[in-house]
C-alpha positions in Angstrom: 37.0 9.0 -113.4 38.9 10.0 -110.2 40.9 12.7 -112.1 37.8 14.1 -113.6 36.1 14.3 -110.2 39.1 16.0 -108.7 39.1 18.5 -111.6 35.4 19.2 -110.6 36.4 20.3 -107.1 39.4 22.3 -108.4 37.0 24.1 -110.7 34.9 25.1 -107.7 38.0 26.6 -106.2 38.8 28.6 -109.3 35.3 29.9 -109.5 35.7 31.3 -106.0 39.0 32.9 -107.1 37.3 34.4 -110.1 34.6 35.8 -107.9 37.1 37.6 -105.7 38.9 38.9 -108.8 35.5 40.3 -109.8 35.0 42.0 -106.4 38.5 43.5 -106.7 37.7 44.8 -110.2 34.4 46.3 -108.9 36.4 48.0 -106.1 38.8 49.4 -108.7 35.8 51.0 -110.4 35.1 53.2 -107.3 38.5 54.8 -107.6 38.9 57.3 -110.5 41.9 56.5 -112.7 42.4 53.0 -111.3 43.9 51.2 -114.2 43.7 47.7 -112.6 40.0 47.2 -113.4 40.6 45.7 -116.8 43.4 43.3 -115.7 41.3 42.2 -112.8 38.0 41.7 -114.7 39.8 40.0 -117.7 41.5 37.7 -115.2 38.2 37.0 -113.5 36.7 36.1 -116.9 39.5 33.7 -117.9 39.6 32.1 -114.5 35.9 31.7 -114.4 35.8 30.0 -117.9 38.4 27.5 -116.8 36.6 26.9 -113.5 33.3 26.4 -115.2 34.6 23.9 -117.8 34.7 20.8 -115.5 31.4 21.8 -113.8 29.6 21.8 -117.2 31.0 18.7 -118.6 31.5 16.5 -115.5 28.7 14.8 -113.6 29.9 14.4 -110.0 26.9 12.3 -108.9 27.2 10.9 -105.4 30.9 10.0 -105.7 32.7 10.6 -102.4 36.4 11.3 -102.3 38.6 9.1 -100.3 41.5 10.6 -98.3 44.1 10.4 -101.1 41.8 12.0 -103.6 40.9 14.7 -101.1 44.5 15.4 -100.7 44.8 15.8 -104.5 42.0 18.3 -104.4 43.6 20.4 -101.6 47.0 20.5 -103.2 45.6 20.9 -106.7 43.3 23.8 -105.6 46.3 25.6 -104.0 48.4 25.2 -107.1 45.6 26.3 -109.4 44.7 29.3 -107.3 48.4 30.5 -107.3 48.8 30.1 -111.0 45.5 31.9 -112.0 46.0 34.3 -109.1 49.0 35.8 -110.8 47.1 36.8 -113.9 46.0 40.3 -112.6 49.6 41.1 -111.7 50.9 39.8 -115.0 48.3 41.7 -117.1 49.0 44.9 -115.1 52.7 44.7 -115.9 55.2 47.1 -114.4 57.4 45.1 -111.9 55.4 42.0 -112.5 57.3 39.8 -114.8 56.1 36.2 -115.1 58.3 35.0 -112.1 57.5 38.1 -110.1 53.8 37.8 -110.7 53.8 34.2 -109.7 55.9 34.9 -106.6 53.5 37.6 -105.4 50.5 35.3 -106.0 52.2 32.3 -104.2 53.3 34.5 -101.3 49.7 35.8 -101.0 47.8 32.5 -101.1 50.3 30.9 -98.8 50.0 33.9 -96.4 53.8 34.3 -96.5 53.8 38.0 -97.1 57.1 38.2 -98.9 57.1 40.7 -101.8 59.0 41.7 -104.9 57.5 45.2 -104.9 59.7 48.2 -104.3 56.9 50.8 -104.4 53.7 49.3 -103.1 52.0 52.6 -102.8 52.2 53.2 -106.5 49.8 50.2 -107.1 46.1 51.1 -107.8 43.5 50.3 -105.1 42.0 47.4 -107.1 45.3 45.5 -107.3 46.1 46.3 -103.7 42.8 44.8 -102.7 43.4 41.7 -104.8 46.9 41.3 -103.3 45.4 41.3 -99.9 42.4 39.1 -100.9 44.8 36.3 -102.0 46.2 36.3 -98.5 42.7 36.3 -96.9 41.5 33.5 -99.1 44.7 31.6 -98.3 44.1 32.0 -94.6 40.5 30.9 -94.7 41.3 28.1 -97.2 43.9 26.4 -95.0 41.3 26.3 -92.2 38.2 25.2 -94.1 39.6 22.9 -96.8 41.8 20.9 -94.5 39.2 20.9 -91.7 36.6 19.3 -93.9 39.0 16.8 -95.5 41.1 15.9 -92.5 38.6 16.0 -89.7 37.9 12.5 -88.4 41.6 11.7 -88.9 42.9 14.2 -86.4 43.0 11.6 -83.6 45.5 9.5 -85.7 47.3 12.2 -87.7 49.5 15.2 -86.9 48.5 17.1 -90.0 47.6 19.8 -87.5 47.2 22.8 -89.8 43.5 22.0 -89.7 43.2 19.7 -86.7 39.9 20.3 -85.0 40.3 21.1 -81.3 39.6 18.1 -79.1 38.3 20.5 -76.5 35.7 21.7 -79.0 34.7 18.1 -79.6 34.1 17.6 -75.9 32.3 20.9 -75.4 30.1 20.4 -78.4 29.5 16.6 -78.7 27.5 14.9 -81.4 28.0 17.5 -84.0 28.9 16.8 -87.6 32.5 17.4 -88.8 31.3 20.3 -91.0 30.1 22.1 -87.9 33.6 22.4 -86.6 34.9 23.8 -89.9 32.0 26.3 -89.8 33.0 27.3 -86.3 36.5 28.2 -87.4 35.1 30.0 -90.5 32.8 32.1 -88.4 35.6 32.9 -86.0 37.9 33.9 -88.9 35.3 36.2 -90.5 34.3 37.7 -87.1 37.9 38.4 -86.1 38.6 40.1 -89.5 35.5 42.3 -89.2 36.2 43.3 -85.6 39.8 44.1 -86.3 38.8 46.2 -89.3 36.3 48.2 -87.3 38.8 48.6 -84.4 41.5 49.9 -86.9 39.0 52.4 -88.3 38.2 53.7 -84.8 42.0 54.4 -84.4 41.8 56.8 -87.3 42.9 54.7 -90.2 40.9 55.0 -93.4 38.4 52.4 -94.3 40.4 50.9 -97.2 43.6 50.6 -95.2 41.7 49.3 -92.2 39.9 46.6 -94.2 43.0 45.4 -96.1 45.2 45.5 -93.0 42.6 43.5 -91.0 42.4 40.9 -93.7 46.2 40.6 -93.8 46.5 40.5 -90.0 43.9 37.8 -89.5 45.3 35.7 -92.3 48.7 36.1 -90.7 50.1 37.2 -94.1 51.6 40.7 -93.5 50.8 42.3 -96.9 50.4 46.0 -96.3 49.3 48.9 -98.5 52.3 51.0 -97.4 56.0 50.7 -98.3 57.1 50.9 -94.7 54.4 48.5 -93.5 52.6 49.4 -90.3 55.4 51.9 -89.4 53.8 54.2 -92.0 50.7 54.8 -89.9 52.7 55.9 -86.8 49.6 54.9 -84.8 50.3 53.2 -81.4 46.5 52.4 -81.0 46.4 50.6 -84.3 49.6 48.7 -83.4 47.9 47.5 -80.2 44.9 46.3 -82.1 47.0 44.5 -84.5 49.1 42.9 -81.8 46.0 41.4 -80.2 44.5 40.4 -83.6 47.7 38.6 -84.7 48.0 36.7 -81.4 44.4 35.6 -81.6 44.9 34.5 -85.3 47.8 32.3 -84.1 45.6 30.3 -81.7 43.3 27.4 -82.6 40.1 29.0 -83.9 38.0 26.4 -82.2 39.4 27.6 -78.9 38.9 31.2 -79.8 35.3 30.4 -80.6 34.8 28.6 -77.3 36.5 31.4 -75.3 35.0 34.6 -76.8 31.7 33.4 -78.4 30.7 30.4 -76.3 32.2 31.6 -73.0 33.5 28.1 -72.3 35.5 27.3 -69.2 37.9 25.3 -71.4 39.5 28.3 -73.2 42.7 29.7 -74.6 43.9 30.5 -71.1 43.4 27.0 -69.7 44.6 24.7 -72.4 48.2 23.5 -72.4 49.1 24.3 -76.0 47.7 27.9 -76.1 49.3 28.6 -72.7 52.6 27.5 -74.0 52.2 29.7 -77.1 51.2 32.7 -75.1 54.0 32.1 -72.6 56.5 31.9 -75.5 55.2 35.3 -76.8 55.2 36.9 -73.3 58.7 35.7 -72.4 60.1 36.7 -75.8 58.6 40.2 -75.4 60.1 40.6 -72.0 63.6 39.5 -73.0 63.6 41.5 -76.2 62.4 44.7 -74.4 65.2 44.2 -71.8 67.8 43.5 -74.5 66.8 46.7 -76.4 67.1 48.8 -73.3 70.4 47.3 -72.1 72.0 47.7 -75.5 70.9 51.3 -75.8 68.8 50.6 -78.9 65.9 52.5 -77.3 65.9 55.3 -74.8 62.5 54.7 -73.2 60.8 51.6 -71.9 57.5 52.5 -73.5 58.8 52.6 -77.0 61.0 49.5 -76.5 58.1 47.5 -75.2 55.8 48.7 -77.9 58.1 47.6 -80.8 59.1 44.4 -79.0 55.5 43.4 -78.4 54.5 44.1 -82.0 57.5 42.4 -83.7 57.3 39.3 -81.5 53.6 39.0 -82.1 54.2 39.5 -85.8 56.8 36.8 -86.2 55.5 34.3 -83.7 52.3 34.2 -85.7 54.1 34.3 -89.1 52.4 37.6 -90.0 55.4 39.7 -90.9 54.2 43.2 -90.3 56.9 45.7 -89.3 57.0 48.8 -87.2 60.8 49.1 -87.3 63.9 47.7 -88.9 64.7 44.7 -86.8 68.0 44.1 -88.7 69.4 46.9 -86.6 68.4 45.2 -83.3 71.0 43.4 -81.0 71.9 39.8 -81.8 70.0 38.3 -78.9 66.8 40.0 -80.0 67.2 38.9 -83.6 67.9 35.3 -82.3 64.7 35.3 -80.3 62.7 36.5 -83.3 64.3 33.7 -85.3 63.2 31.1 -82.8 59.7 32.6 -82.9 59.7 32.3 -86.7 60.5 28.5 -86.3 58.0 27.6 -83.6 55.1 29.9 -84.5 51.4 29.5 -83.7 49.0 26.7 -82.8 47.2 24.0 -84.9 43.8 25.1 -86.3 45.1 28.7 -86.8 46.2 30.5 -90.0 49.8 30.7 -88.9 52.6 28.6 -90.4 55.7 27.2 -89.0 56.3 24.0 -87.0 53.5 24.8 -84.6 53.5 24.8 -80.8 51.5 21.5 -80.7 54.3 19.6 -82.4 57.0 21.3 -80.3 55.1 20.4 -77.1 54.5 16.8 -78.2 58.1 16.3 -79.3 59.4 17.8 -76.1 57.3 15.5 -74.0 58.5 12.6 -76.2 62.1 13.4 -75.3 61.2 13.7 -71.6 59.5 10.3 -71.8 62.7 8.8 -73.3 64.8 10.3 -70.6 62.5 8.9 -67.9 62.4 5.5 -69.5 66.2 5.3 -69.4 66.2 6.4 -65.8 63.5 3.9 -64.7 63.5 1.1 -67.3 60.7 -0.9 -65.7 58.2 2.0 -65.6 55.7 2.7 -68.4 55.2 6.4 -69.0 52.3 8.0 -71.0 52.3 11.3 -72.9 49.4 13.5 -72.3 48.6 16.9 -73.8 45.6 18.8 -72.4 44.6 15.6 -70.5 44.5 13.5 -73.6 46.8 10.5 -74.0 48.9 10.6 -77.1 50.0 7.5 -78.9 53.6 6.6 -79.9 52.6 7.0 -83.5 51.5 10.6 -82.9 54.7 11.4 -81.1 56.6 9.8 -84.0 54.7 11.8 -86.5 55.6 15.0 -84.7 59.2 14.1 -84.7 58.9 13.1 -88.4 57.4 16.4 -89.3 60.1 18.4 -87.5 62.8 16.4 -89.2 61.3 16.9 -92.6 60.7 20.6 -91.9 64.3 21.2 -90.9 65.7 19.1 -93.7 63.8 21.0 -96.4 64.8 24.3 -94.8 68.5 23.3 -94.8 68.3 22.1 -98.5 66.7 25.4 -99.6 69.1 27.3 -97.5 72.0 25.6 -99.5 70.2 26.6 -102.7 70.1 30.2 -101.4 73.9 30.1 -100.7 74.5 28.6 -104.2 72.5 31.6 -105.6 74.9 34.0 -104.0 73.2 35.0 -100.8 75.2 35.7 -97.7 74.8 33.4 -94.6 72.3 35.5 -92.7 70.1 36.3 -95.7 70.2 32.8 -97.1 69.4 31.1 -93.8 66.6 33.5 -92.7 65.1 33.6 -96.2 64.7 29.8 -96.1 63.3 29.9 -92.6 60.9 32.8 -93.5 59.7 31.0 -96.7 59.0 27.5 -95.3 57.4 29.0 -92.2 55.3 31.5 -94.3 56.7 34.3 -92.2 57.9 36.7 -95.0 60.7 38.8 -93.6 63.9 37.5 -92.3 67.2 39.3 -91.7 70.0 40.6 -93.9 68.8 41.6 -97.4 65.3 40.2 -96.7 64.8 42.1 -93.4 61.6 43.7 -92.2 62.0 46.8 -94.3 63.4 45.0 -97.4 61.9 42.7 -100.1 62.8 39.9 -102.5 62.9 42.1 -105.6 66.6 41.7 -106.3 66.7 38.0 -105.5 67.9 35.8 -108.5 65.2 33.8 -110.3 66.5 30.5 -108.8 66.0 31.7 -105.3 62.6 33.1 -106.1 61.5 29.7 -107.5 63.1 27.9 -104.5 61.3 30.2 -102.1 57.9 29.6 -103.8 58.3 25.9 -103.5 59.2 26.3 -99.8 56.1 28.5 -99.3 53.8 26.0 -100.8 55.4 23.0 -98.9 55.2 25.0 -95.7 51.6 26.1 -96.1 50.5 22.6 -97.0 52.5 21.3 -94.0 54.8 18.9 -95.9 52.9 15.6 -95.6 50.1 16.4 -98.1 52.8 17.1 -100.7 54.5 13.8 -99.9 51.2 12.0 -100.1 50.7 13.7 -103.5 53.9 12.1 -104.9 53.0 8.8 -103.3 49.6 9.0 -105.1 51.4 9.1 -108.5 52.9 5.7 -107.9 
């Protein structure tokens, strides 16, 4: 009975995927000669039939999922979306072998942004839109699905990819949990629309503006151009995207309270968001100085422009590029690598370890040092004025240990597959953090096209584990016992 009910929810997810495939197919019809309309519409039909099957033959009734079953729904929905999401690529053919099509789909839905495509601009508009739509759905999915299933447990759990802001709880008391998920959904859609309109005002065409905004706000980094954002050569557009990416890396509940509700408790006054923005600001300053000192750039303006964009891109796990960062000095690359590890805040669409956990773990270490210095004193850990339990601190440490362990394991697989040290290490970091580009052969202007099948499969597993924030996958295996 439980498995049947779970299939009912996964069917709903597949119907949503089918609807977006249909939209992409319709968009293809507006462009003469677009040969992706049939692959898209056929994929939509097949996905819709599979999604409808459990809805027709299963009576859900009033059965309510428990936490473990809800976890099965989330993980199962992600896997099903990735598998069926590859169909348009597979049916289109070209560079899309089975593994490549699945890689592009997984990369999109997990908002990683890594690609196997060597000539993106040769793809028809319908398929380009579907490629970006997978990322946008992945971004909104991680917010809404986890929010609805995990809310109410956020005070006891550090599964913070969808943790509802405690500040929002205080500011808007007495509301149902669904209300907070809706807040973040409204914020996500509003940010996407505003970014798209702003990009259009900078002179970018409507199609490129829409797809780039969807990609930026989902922190994916898929672009319609081979050279990413550098192809536009548009400083105004880069400024818009820098702001959009940073906002997408902040808890959406806080963004709502700051820019829609006008709350005094906003992104500039909360500890986690201040730490995140401080990391970005300091990184931009140091990278700019490093680029100038090493003679990589002749002018401060251009050095600051590229530093700001690339830091914002990697600290939010977006992965857009305006230049080839593999040519930058070692210090600058090291800072970008640190940004790729820490990344954004809970309740955003960014991946990585998250600033919340870093802050909590750092305070945990400081508490231990103080307890050794003054054994008789009891110290409490507070974040944004809220006391955190030892269990929460332990969970943060546990997540970081698991995160680094999986990253190292997959890094070793990359080495075994023949990658050099820089490429193997940064490809692993970029995959589990859903960043996309790394350094070496997977740099900001490169792709994963020539990677061996073993490494592509390993990277896909990392992307999914990273996007689902590890613990749901562990719970999944526990549920089979």
